[in-house]
C-alpha distance (Angstrom), angle and dihedral (degrees) to the residues before:
residue distance angle dihedral
N1 . . .
I2 3.81 . .
R3 3.75 135.0 .
L4 3.79 114.9 -111.0
E5 3.78 121.3 -168.4
F6 3.75 123.8 -156.3
S7 3.79 125.8 -170.8
M8 3.73 105.5 -137.8
D9 3.78 116.5 159.5
A10 3.77 97.4 175.2
I11 3.76 143.9 33.4
D12 3.77 97.5 -146.8
P13 3.79 130.6 53.1
N14 3.81 95.5 -120.1
T15 3.82 95.2 56.0
Y16 3.82 88.8 40.4
Y17 3.78 90.6 55.7
N18 3.86 93.4 47.1
Q19 3.83 92.1 47.1
R20 3.81 101.9 37.7
G21 3.76 105.8 12.1
G22 3.80 91.6 -123.1
T23 3.81 126.7 144.9
E24 3.83 126.7 -113.3
K25 3.84 88.0 -109.3
Q26 3.83 90.6 55.3
F27 3.81 90.5 46.4
K28 3.79 92.0 52.8
Q29 3.81 92.2 45.3
I30 3.82 92.0 55.2
I31 3.81 90.6 50.1
T32 3.85 88.9 49.7
N33 3.84 89.3 49.0
I34 3.80 91.5 51.0
Q35 3.84 90.3 49.8
E36 3.82 91.4 49.8
A37 3.73 93.0 47.9
K38 3.77 90.6 53.7
K39 3.85 91.6 46.6
L40 3.82 88.1 55.5
G41 3.79 89.3 53.3
H42 3.77 99.1 -110.1
N43 3.79 124.7 152.7
V44 3.80 105.3 -112.5
R45 3.80 127.4 -161.4
I46 3.77 122.8 -174.4
N47 3.78 117.6 -149.4
V48 3.84 112.2 -152.8
M49 3.81 118.4 -168.3
L50 3.80 103.1 -151.3
S51 3.79 117.7 -141.1
K52 3.76 135.2 154.8
L53 3.84 87.0 -87.0
N54 3.81 97.1 62.8
S55 3.77 107.6 22.1
S56 3.80 108.2 81.7
A57 3.82 113.2 125.7
Q58 3.86 90.7 -110.7
Y59 3.74 95.5 47.2
L60 3.79 93.5 44.5
E61 3.80 90.4 54.6
K62 3.83 89.8 48.8
I63 3.81 89.5 52.4
I64 3.78 93.0 52.6
A65 3.78 93.9 43.4
F66 3.80 91.4 47.7
F67 3.80 94.7 51.5
T68 3.81 90.8 41.9
D69 3.78 88.3 56.9
L70 3.83 89.0 52.3
K71 3.84 87.9 54.0
I72 3.83 94.1 -118.2
D73 3.79 113.7 -179.6
Q74 3.87 96.6 -144.3
I75 3.72 139.2 3.8
R76 3.81 112.9 -152.8
L77 3.81 115.6 -162.1
Q78 3.81 119.4 -157.2
K79 3.73 130.7 -178.4
F80 3.79 112.4 -112.8
V81 3.81 106.2 -113.7
K82 3.76 132.3 -169.1
P83 3.80 110.6 -105.4
P84 3.81 112.7 -116.2
K85 3.81 118.9 -99.8
I86 3.78 92.4 19.0
Q87 3.77 119.5 115.5
L88 3.80 110.6 -146.8
N89 3.74 126.6 -162.6
P90 3.84 109.6 -111.7
T91 3.79 89.0 -122.1
I92 3.81 89.9 59.9
I93 3.80 91.4 46.4
N94 3.76 90.8 52.2
K95 3.85 90.5 47.4
Y96 3.75 95.0 54.2
L97 3.85 117.3 15.1
L98 3.77 119.7 89.0
T99 3.81 120.3 -152.9
T100 3.74 117.0 -116.0
E101 3.80 90.8 -106.2
E102 3.85 91.5 50.2
Y103 3.78 89.5 50.5
K104 3.80 94.1 48.6
K105 3.82 91.5 49.4
I106 3.79 92.2 48.3
S107 3.78 91.4 45.4
M108 3.82 93.6 53.9
R109 3.78 90.2 49.4
A110 3.81 90.1 49.3
R111 3.76 91.6 52.9
D112 3.75 90.5 51.0
L113 3.79 90.1 49.8
G114 3.80 90.1 49.1
D115 3.79 89.4 56.5
I116 3.85 91.8 48.0
Y117 3.82 91.9 48.3
G118 3.87 95.6 39.3
T119 3.80 92.3 -121.4
E120 3.79 123.3 130.4
V121 3.82 109.0 -118.3
L122 3.79 117.2 -167.6
V123 3.81 121.3 -160.7
P124 3.85 105.4 -175.9
Q125 3.83 99.4 -178.6
I126 3.80 92.8 61.7
N127 3.85 99.8 31.3
T128 3.81 107.4 98.8
Q129 3.79 92.0 -154.9
L130 3.78 88.7 63.8
S131 3.83 95.3 49.0
L132 3.78 95.6 131.5
G133 3.78 91.2 82.1
S134 3.79 126.9 -149.6
V135 3.72 143.9 -62.8
R136 3.80 120.2 -137.8
I137 3.75 128.0 -168.4
Y138 3.80 115.7 -155.1
P139 3.79 127.5 -153.4
N140 3.82 91.5 -104.2
G141 3.83 89.0 58.4
D142 3.79 96.5 -104.4
I143 3.83 113.6 149.7
A144 3.81 110.7 -148.3
V145 3.80 127.7 -174.1
Q146 3.78 126.5 -162.3
T147 3.77 127.0 -175.0
N148 3.76 115.8 -141.6
D149 3.78 94.1 -117.7
T150 3.79 95.5 60.5
E151 3.79 136.9 50.9
V152 3.79 92.5 -144.6
Q153 3.83 121.2 101.8
E154 3.80 120.2 -152.5
I155 3.79 122.1 -152.3
I156 3.75 107.4 -132.8
G157 3.79 100.6 175.4
N158 3.76 147.5 -36.4
L159 3.83 126.4 -103.8
E160 3.83 90.3 -139.9
K161 3.84 88.2 64.3
E162 3.84 104.1 31.1
T163 3.72 144.7 -1.6
L164 3.79 124.0 -89.8
I165 3.83 90.0 -112.7
D166 3.82 91.6 52.4
S167 3.81 90.9 50.6
W168 3.80 91.1 48.8
Q169 3.80 92.6 47.2
K170 3.81 88.4 56.5
V171 3.81 90.9 52.4
K172 3.85 91.9 49.3
S173 3.83 90.5 47.3
D174 3.79 90.3 51.8
L175 3.80 92.5 48.4
S176 3.82 91.8 52.3
K177 3.87 93.3 56.0
């Protein structure tokens, strides 16, 4: 029995396309894969990147209800963040990015909904026990870290030049100075 994580930011093909750029066929395949993973007895967590496209109170409740019906073990909400080194048009930023206050309000509502539906909803950026943040690896090999108390990501290395462990060791060394 293993844990499988799926990034699924929408419960309908249209929102999926607007959030991820994926096709209806890809959307349906991911749902099928989730259903198959559950049939095989795997622990399944859904990661949902919250943006202005998928975080209305009504849509959020639909997301939690939908994944509860699929017998998902956990739903992990994450704030949509701008990838490092990428310049985004302000129109795009306004279309997607939530303010910290918007995210906190949505997250609290999501936790309440999780309790109502009996589904574990994780909200890392506001859970103090997960204060270490996250590590992201981008297609170009960049390794980015982000603490949970900031919206800024820092590039700490690149997998084409060094290992993840080597990059992290440099960060730890810098912190101890």
